[in-house]
Residue, then its C-alpha position, 0 to 999 in steps of 0.5 A: m472481460d470484453g475488448h472494451q473492458k481490456l482497452v480500458l484496463q490497458s489505458k489505465e495501466w499506460l496512464l499509471k505508468a506514464l505518470f510514474e515515469l514523469m515523476q521521476d523527473k518532475y514533481f506531481q503538481d507540475i505534471s499536466v494531464t496532457e503530458i501524462a496522456e502523451a507519455a502514455g500515447l493516448s489522447r487527453r480525452t481518453f484520460y478524462r474518460t477514465f479519470k476526473d484528474k491526476q489525483e484520482l489516477l493515483e487514488v485508483y492506484a491506491d485502491e487497486l493495491i489495497h485490493e491486491y493486498i486483500e487477495a494476498l491475505d485471502q490466499v493464506s487466510g485458511q492456513m494457520m498464520k503466526f503474526d510474523d507470517i503476516v508481517q512478512l507477507f506485508f513486506e514481501f507485498w511492498a517489495q513487489h511494489h517498491n519502485y512505485a512506492r519509492v516514488l510516492i514517498q519522494q513526491d510526498l504522496f505516499y499518504i494517499i496510500f496511507h489514508k486508503w489503508n486506514n479506511h480499509a483497516s477495520q474491514i481487513y481486521q474483521k475479515f481476517h481472524a487471528p489469535w492476536h486480535i483483541t476483542g473490544t469496542p469499535t473504538e478500542i479496536n480503532y486505537v489498536l489499529a491506529y497504533s499498528i498501522g502507524g508504526l508499520w507504516q513508518i518502518l515501511e517508508i524508512w525500508l522502502m527509502s533505504e539504498t539497500p533495503e533488507k529482505p522481507e524476512q530480515i526486516t520481519k525478524t527485527m520487527m519481531k525482536a522489538l515487538d518481543k522486547l516491547g511486550t516484556v517492558g509493560r509487564f509488572d509480574 
């Protein structure tokens, strides 16, 4: 990475940090690009060299989060993973991003990450083979993903907004108990 690339990366980080600091006190829609740039110690021109608007700043952040999550999955993909290991990895990942995620939820902007996540779900599903994956048509797989992601996302939001969130291990145990129970409900043996 050359000096210019490092400077661009640093500017992105400063702008993102400035936006989240401003969102502590103001609604996203009330924050101007000028305020973001000034809070980051940069010019509006620098902002517009990097982003077309503040919405794109959040979308780039969402893309970076998904990329970071895929990298975390890559690190464990060769190991024999159980479903609860993947669920725990998911919550550990979000525990690291707890502060920014809470701000997005409070600002009703967490959907940006949710939509990006949904757009990458089938790619992640296909990339990481697991014993619990179903084989089926793309439509069937999309239904399974929508069901799984929707429920997981709702739990994530509740967990992130809790004043005293459980540790990732505890929320994983709770989820696994519920899933075990759900698995027995539908059986008519």
